[in-house]
C-alpha positions as CSV (number, residue, x, y, z in Angstrom):
1,M,107.1,52.2,117.0
2,T,110.8,53.1,116.2
3,A,111.6,56.1,118.1
4,D,112.5,59.6,116.4
5,K,116.6,59.9,116.7
6,R,116.5,64.1,115.7
7,K,118.6,66.0,118.2
8,Q,116.7,68.7,116.8
9,P,112.3,68.9,116.2
10,R,111.9,69.0,112.7
11,M,109.2,71.9,111.3
12,S,106.9,71.5,107.6
13,G,109.2,74.0,105.1
14,N,105.8,74.1,103.4
15,N,107.8,72.5,100.4
16,R,109.2,76.0,100.1
17,A,111.5,75.9,96.3
18,A,115.3,76.2,96.7
19,V,118.0,75.6,94.9
20,I,121.4,74.0,95.5
21,Y,124.8,75.0,94.3
22,I,126.9,71.7,93.6
23,A,130.3,73.5,91.9
24,A,131.7,76.2,90.4
25,G,130.3,77.0,87.2
26,A,128.4,74.1,87.8
27,P,124.2,74.8,86.7
28,P,122.2,75.0,90.0
29,I,119.8,71.9,91.2
30,M,116.4,73.1,92.3
31,C,114.8,71.1,94.9
32,T,111.8,71.8,98.1
33,V,112.2,71.8,101.5
34,A,110.1,68.9,102.3
35,D,111.0,69.1,106.8
36,I,113.8,72.1,108.2
37,S,115.0,72.8,112.2
38,D,118.6,74.4,113.4
39,G,120.3,71.6,112.7
40,G,119.3,70.1,109.1
41,A,116.5,69.8,106.1
42,G,114.3,66.5,104.4
43,L,114.7,68.0,100.6
44,T,113.1,66.7,97.4
45,F,114.2,66.2,94.1
46,V,113.1,65.6,90.6
47,S,116.2,63.2,91.4
48,I,119.2,62.3,93.9
49,A,121.6,61.0,91.0
50,G,125.3,63.1,90.4
51,I,124.3,64.9,93.9
52,P,127.5,65.2,96.4
53,N,128.0,65.2,99.7
54,T,128.6,68.7,99.9
55,F,126.8,72.0,98.8
56,K,125.4,75.5,98.8
57,L,121.8,75.4,100.0
58,E,120.1,79.0,98.8
59,I,116.0,78.6,100.6
60,K,113.6,81.0,98.6
61,G,112.8,83.9,101.1
62,E,115.9,83.5,103.3
63,T,119.2,85.5,102.8
64,K,121.5,83.3,104.0
65,G,122.6,80.0,101.9
66,R,124.2,77.0,104.2
67,S,126.4,74.7,104.0
68,C,125.0,71.2,103.2
69,K,126.5,67.9,104.7
70,V,124.7,64.4,103.3
71,A,122.9,62.5,106.4
72,W,120.9,59.6,104.9
73,K,119.5,59.6,100.6
74,K,116.1,57.7,100.2
75,E,116.2,56.9,96.4
76,P,115.1,58.1,94.0
77,H,113.9,61.8,95.0
78,R,114.3,62.7,99.4
79,M,117.8,63.3,100.8
80,G,118.4,65.1,104.6
81,V,120.9,67.3,104.9
82,A,123.2,68.2,107.9
83,F,123.5,71.8,108.3
84,D,127.5,72.9,108.7
85,P,127.6,75.6,111.1
86,E,131.1,76.1,110.0
87,A,131.5,75.8,106.6
88,T,131.2,79.4,105.2
89,A,128.1,79.6,103.0
């Protein structure tokens, strides 16, 4: 059994709808939030191909967007991100 190395406990994201914005003028990319913590989230996409290492995440029902950095990718649909508290979303 592998030990959980997360810094903060994750809670279910209840597959909430979310959108990422990768660049000005680029179309938004839809995803769902599989799990979330104060420090990051697990996201599910139709495909993670072409998604850059940094982007803005907006979760449906929340008023503030979050700047994200990719922590890990699992082809072809899953990605883990760390929220960047230093960046302005």
